[in-house]
N, C-alpha and C positions, 0 to 999 in steps of 0.2 A: 376465847369463851367456850368453854366444855359443852359435850351435849348434854350433860347433868343440869347446867346452869341455863341452856337454852330452854329445856323441858321446863324449868322453874319460871323462866319468864313468860313460857306460853300458858302455864297453868295461872300466874298470878293475872296476867292480861286478861285471861278468859273469864276469871274471877270478876274483875273489874268491869268486864263487859257484860256480865250476867245483872250487876248491880246497876250500873249506869251505860247500858248499851246504846241510848239514843243520841248522845252527843258527844261521848268521849271519843274523839277522833286518836288523840294521843296512844289510849289503850289499843286501838284498831292498829295503829302504826306498829307499837312493841311486837301484837301479836302477829303482825305480817312478817315483820323482820324475823321473828322467831320461826316461825314457819318456812320461810326461805332458808334459813341456815339449817334446817332438819329436812329441808327437799321436799316439802309439800307445797309445791309451786301453785295448786289449784285454790288451797285454802289461803296461801300468802297473798294471790293476787286479789280472791274476794274480800279479805280482812283490807288490805291497802286501797281498794278501789271505794270501799265503805268510807272510810278515813278521809278520802278526798273528797268525798260526798257531803261528808260533814263538815268539812274545813272551809267554809264556804268564803270565809275572809283570807284564806291563803296564809294563815299565820305560820303554818308548819311546811315550808318547803321541801324539806326531807321526805314527806310522803313520796312526791314524785320521784325521788331518787331511789327509794327502795322500789317504786313500781319498774323504774328502769331496770334494777338489778335482777327483778322478776323476770323481765321480758328479755334481757339478756341471757337468762339461764335457758328461757324457753327456746332462744335463738331466733327471736322475732326483732330484728334491729330497726325497723323502721319504728315499732313503738318505743325502742330503748332513745332514738334521736327525739322523738315526739316528747317522752316523759322527761327527758334531760331538757329538752327547751323549756317545759313549764317548771321544770325546778329552777332553771336558770333565770326565768321570768320574775320567780317570786323571792329568790335569794337574796339577802343582803351581803353576800359576799362580793365585792367588786372586782377581785382576781377572777373567779368563776366567770362572772358577767363580761369581763375584758376579754378572757379568752376566747368565750362563746362568740362573741360579736365577730371575731377575726375569723372565724371559720363560716361565715356565712357566704363566702365566696368559692368553696369547694363544693363538690356534688353531694348530694344528700347520702348516697351510699358510702362514699369516704368517710363522711362526716358521722354516719352511725358506727363504722368499723373503729374509727378514731375515739368516739364515746365510748364503745363497749371495751375497750383497752382501758381506758380511764377507769371504767368502773372495775375491772378486774383489780387494777391497779390499786384504787382506792381501797379495795375489798381486803387487799393484803396490806394495806397501810405504808404504802410507799408514796413519797411525793411523786406529783404529777412530772414527768418529763417530756417536755415538748420542744421540739426545735424550730424555729419560724426561717422561713427562706425567703429573702426579699427578692420581688421582681419588680423593678420600678418602684411604683407608689404603692403597692400592694403586698402585704404578708399574708403567706401561706402556710399554715401549720403541717407539718409533716410529723406523723406519729412514728415514734422509734420503736423499735423491737424491745418487747420486754420480755 
C-alpha cells in the first residue's frame, strides 16, 4: 500500500470518526493502522487503545495485533508479548492459538523476541517459519533467523 493510499485511509477513517467516534472501533483500528504505517506511533497508539476500549466484546482481535506492531516499532517487547497474548486469547484462528500455547514454557523475554519476529514477518506478508525442537515430552519453539 502506497503512502497516498495510507493517507487516504487516514482521511476516510478520520471522517468516519468525526461522524461516529463514540462506538466505531473498526474506524479507530483503521486509523491506527494507517498512522502506524505512516510512522506516527503516538497517534496510532492513541487510536488503537480507543478501539480496544470500545470493543468490549472483543469482536475484533486484530486490534491487539496492531497494538503489538505499534509497541514493536517502539521497542517495548514486554508490551508486544502482552498484546499478542490478548490477540491470541480472542482470535478464532486455531493455528495461532496452538502455536502460542506451545510457547508458554519458554522465558517471557525469548517469547517476546520470537513474537516480535513474527510481527515483522507478517508485516512482510511471509508465512510464519518456526522450528520445534523436541525434548522429552515438551516442544520448544525456536525462532529461525529471518
